[in-house]
N, C-alpha and C positions, 0 to 999 in steps of 0.2 A: 371490566375484565381489571382484576389487582395483575401486575406481576412484581415477581420475586424480586426484580432487579431494572435498570432501565440508564441507559446511554446518553448522555447530550453532547450536541456536537456545535461548536462555536463557530457561526459566522463569521465573526469580527475579529477571530484568530486566522480563518483560512482566508481572509483577505490580507489580512496583514503579513501573514505567509506568502501569497502572490506577490505583494508588493516586492519583497526581500528578494527575490526569486527574479524578480524580473528587473530588477537592478545589477542580476548578476549576469544575464543571457543577452539585457538589449530590448529595446523596444522594437526592433523589426523580427525577431525571433516568433514563431509558433509557439507556444505552450500546449502540449498533448497534455490533459489530465489521465493519469494513467490509475483506474479503478475495478483495476482485476484483484482476484482474492475480495469481493463485496466491499471493493473502495479502501483495502487495508483493513477492515472489521467497521468502515464507517455509516455502510450501508452506500450501494452504488445510487441510490434514489435522492437522500440527503446531499450526499459530495455533488451529483448532477445539478441540484435545484442549487447547491451553494454558490459554486464555481462558475455556472452561467451568469448570476446574479450578478457576481465578479469579471463578470469578462469573456469566460472562460467558453472558445467556440470548438476546442476539437480533443475530445478523448476517445484514448486509448486501452481497450479492454485484450482477457486474453481469449475467448473464446465466445463462441457464436450468443449463446444465451446470454451472456454479459453483455453484448452488443446491442440485443432485442430489450432491456432493461434498459438501457442508457436511451434508446431509439423510443421506448414506451414515456421516457419520465423528460425525456427535451422538450424544453418549448421554443427553443430559438434555433430550431432545423444545424444544431451542432452537426460537424464531421464524425464521423465514428472509425476507428481502424483497429482490425483485430490481429493482434502480434498471435496469437498461437493456433487454438483448435479451433479449425473449420473441415466439417466432412462434405465432402462434393458435391453429395446433395443437397446438400445449406446455400450452396454458391449463386442456382440461380434468383433464391431471396434476396442476397447479400448485393449481385448486382442488380436487383428491381427497386431496392432500396436505396442504394448508392451508398452502401457499406464496403469501406475500402476493407483491404487484409492483405497479410504477408503470403507470398510466395517462397518460397524454400527448398522444392523439389522439383522435378519434371511432370509427376505426376500432379500437383494443384493446377501447375501451370496448364498442363493440358487440358484440364478440367475446367478451367477459366475462360480460355478458348473457346472451347467446347459449348459452354452455358452464353455466352455473350454471342455465339452466331445463331445459335436457338432463340435469344431474345430478343436479336437485331440493336443490343445496347452494348456499350463498352465496361467490362471490368476494369473497375477500379484497384491496382495493383502497387504494394511495394513489395518492391525483390531486396530479399535478404540475404547478406554475403556472409559464407563463411571465412571469416579472418581469425580465429583460434579458440573461440569460444567452444564450437565442437559440441553442438546443441543441434542446431539448425541454422540453413543458409548455404548456398551453392557455392558448390567447391571452385578453387581457382580453373580446375581443368575442365569445370561443367561454362565457361564463361561463354567457348563460341559456341555450342549448343542455345546455352539460353538468348544469348544475340541474336543468333539465325531466327529463333521463336519469335520473339521481338519486334525483329524488322517484318518478318512475314505476317505478322498478324496484329500491323498498326491500327489497323481499323477494329479490333476486337478490344484490344488494350487500351486503356489509359495508364500512363508511368508516374503515380502519384507520388512514390517516392523510391532511395535508394536507400537502405538501414543497413546497420550490423547492430550487434549487441557486446557491448565490454566484461572479461572475465572478471570482475571483482576489483572495479574501478576505485570503490571505498575500501582498498589496502594499499599501502604501500609496498607490502610485498608482493604486489600484482604489478609495481609500477615497469617492469621491462616489457610483460607479457601486454598491457595495454598499451605501448606505447606500437612495440609489433603492430599491434591490431589495425591502429591506428594508419600505420603505412600499409599494411596489406590492403586500407580501405582504400587511401588514397590510388592505390594501383589499381584496384578495380574501378574507380569510378574514372578514373584517366581513361584506361580501355574502354569502358562504354561510351564516354564522351567521341575518344578518334571514331569509334565505330557508328557516330552519327546518334547514339542512343541519349538522349537527358530527358531527367527526372524532373518533376515541380520540387521536391521536397528531398535533399540531402540530408539524414539526420540518424546521428548514430549514439546519442546523448543521453542518458538516464540523469536520478537527481545528483549521484557520486561523480558521473562523468562530465556535468555542467558543474559543478564547485569545482574541481579536482582540473582538468586538463582542459580548460579554457577552449582550445582549437577544434573541441569536438561539438561545439555547440553550432555549426552551423545553421540550415535554415527551419530545423524546427528539435525542442528538447521535449523527452518525453518524461513526465515530472510526475514521480507515485510518491514514497516518504517522506520528502521536503514539503510536499504542501500539506502534508498532515500534521506537519510540526515537528518530524523527530530528524536530526543528522542520519545520513547513511550508516556514519561511522564514527568513534571520539579521535580516529584519525583526521576524517573529513573537517570536522568540528576545528582540530589544530591547526589545520593549513590555512583554514581561514581568521582564525582566531588574531590576530596580529591586525588584520584590514581592517577588521571591524572598529566601529566608535568605541570608548572609552562608555560611553552613556549608552552601549547597544551590543556589548557582548553577546547575546543569548538573542538573535533577531527572530527566531522561528518558535512558533506559539502554536503547543498543544491545542486540538482540537478537542478532543475525547474526553469526557469525564465518565465513570461507570459508578453508580450509586445504590446502594440496597438500603433497606430498615432493620432496625432490631425487630426479631419475629418474638422471642420469648428471652425470659432473665431466671435464673436459678442459681443457687448459691450450693459451694461444696465445700466438707469440709477437708479440713489437710489431713494427707494421706490417700487421698481417694482419685480413682483414675478418671478422667476426664475424656468419652468418648470414646470410641472401638481403642481393642486392645490395651497396652498399659505404657503407651511411647510418652505420655504427661503426665503424673502424679503432684498434688497440688501440692505447693510448699508451704501454703498456710492458708486458712479459712478466704473463698475465692467467690466473686461473685463472675458468673458466666452470662455472657448475653451469645444467645443462636443467632445467626445470620443466615437466610435463607439461598445462599449460594453455593457451589461446591463445585467439582470439576468436571461434570454436566455441564456448566455455565462458562467451562473456562478458565477458571480459579485451578490452578494445579495440585495435586498429591501432594508434588515434593514441596508445596508451602508449608505442609503439616508442620506445625513449630517453629516455622518463617516468616509465615508472612505476616505483614502489617496492615493494617483498616484505618480509618481517624472515623471515632465517634465523639462529640462535641468539641472538635479540633484539637484533639490528642491523639497521638498515634502510640496504636494499641495492639500486642502481639496475638497471633492466632496459635490457640492450644488444644493440642490433640493432633488427632488424625483428619484430613480434610475429608468431609464425604461427599457423596454422590451430587447432595441436594444443600448440604449446609457446610457450617466453619460456627466454631465456638472460639468466641473473643473474651479475652480477661481483662471485665472492667471493672475491675475489685475500687481500682483507686478513682474511678467516676463517682462523682453526690448525681444523686435523681434521676438515673438510668432509669430511661423509661421503653416498654415497647412501641413500636414506632420511629423511635429517632433512627435519625437519618444516617447510614455508615457509606464512607467513602473509599471504593475500594479503591481507582485511581480519579485522581482529581484533590483540589484542593477546599480545603474545610479551614476559617478564621485563619491562621497564622502557617498552618502547617501544609503538606503537600507529599502524597506519592505518587511519584511520577510513573510512566511505564519504563521509563531505563531503571529506576530504582525495583520494579515490581519485577521486570525481567533476570535482574541479576541473580534476584532470588531463587528460580528456578533455573536457570543457565538455557532462557530463551532470549534469540533476539527480537527487538521491536517489532520487525515483521511478523515472525513467527506469533509472536502474544496478540498481537492484534487482528488478525486474520483467524486464529480460533474462537475468538466470538462468535458465539452463533446468534444464527441470523436472527433467531427468534425472541434475542433480545428486545425490546422495542428502544427506536433511538427517534430522539425531536432535536429539531433544529432550536439553540437557544441564539440570542442576539452576542 
């Protein structure tokens, strides 16, 4: 089957990024590869394959269905942790398959205890704390009840982790809030330890926190966007900039490239309109290449008359309205343009490059949003 576009995932870029992350967090710290959102658009199966080949043995997902995809793909019996959505009905499956999961309310904790009782096997849980993010996590006022349940049901629970999540560690504007969260987490940790409750791993840090707040690194870090070659924010990068070697000012390498091909070529006379409506009128006699990607593929309609692609190594403008399945590109100044010529939407061609950041700036989307919007059915293949 011939697809309209395809995505390449670089194994060598991943290994490069992992080496840099390891240099920042230390050799003793477990790195958990976060693969939620279809591995930030890279594909869970591809990412598990690449990550395990690079030595990763721990993966974080948002939901049970993502965890099952990791388990099905893993060839190294890697640990799997679910940070978000778990139906109580699926807890027995998780226990049987030794998949750990967050508990952040009493209902889920009780369901884990009951399922463990029925199966005669411990539930591997990570107790999530509310430290100021105000999304999920046990409140300070609930700590006594939680501790009582954990102590009473020691035979049913494996205390795999004590965790929290920070509310925007990628932005200096959240500095005071993050510092307050760290303080609250440490108060929780000390309180539980005084009650004789100790956890296998203490973990709070995502990519941004790992890079910006070294005190959050602890026993494990949950690395998402950085492993895929992107800084959590420009602020995070600038904080690290002076610490980077002069010959290595951008140590993170993008894994993903998105490519298509020219579908057809058409001549348009000066004064004629291109595509739907009248958003673009040819200012000269033009040659237009039609490329079979559109907003159904993740190429936003907001890129109408703004987007850029690479053909023959040249940065060329998208003209007219982005449609559901196609874009029009001004190739007037190219010589010998042909059907089936390669088109790079994200990536490098000859000496030029279109980065995810530059692509996203045109649409006001952050890297996270743009990447995770790439449809699952775009073929993804691993390259060296």
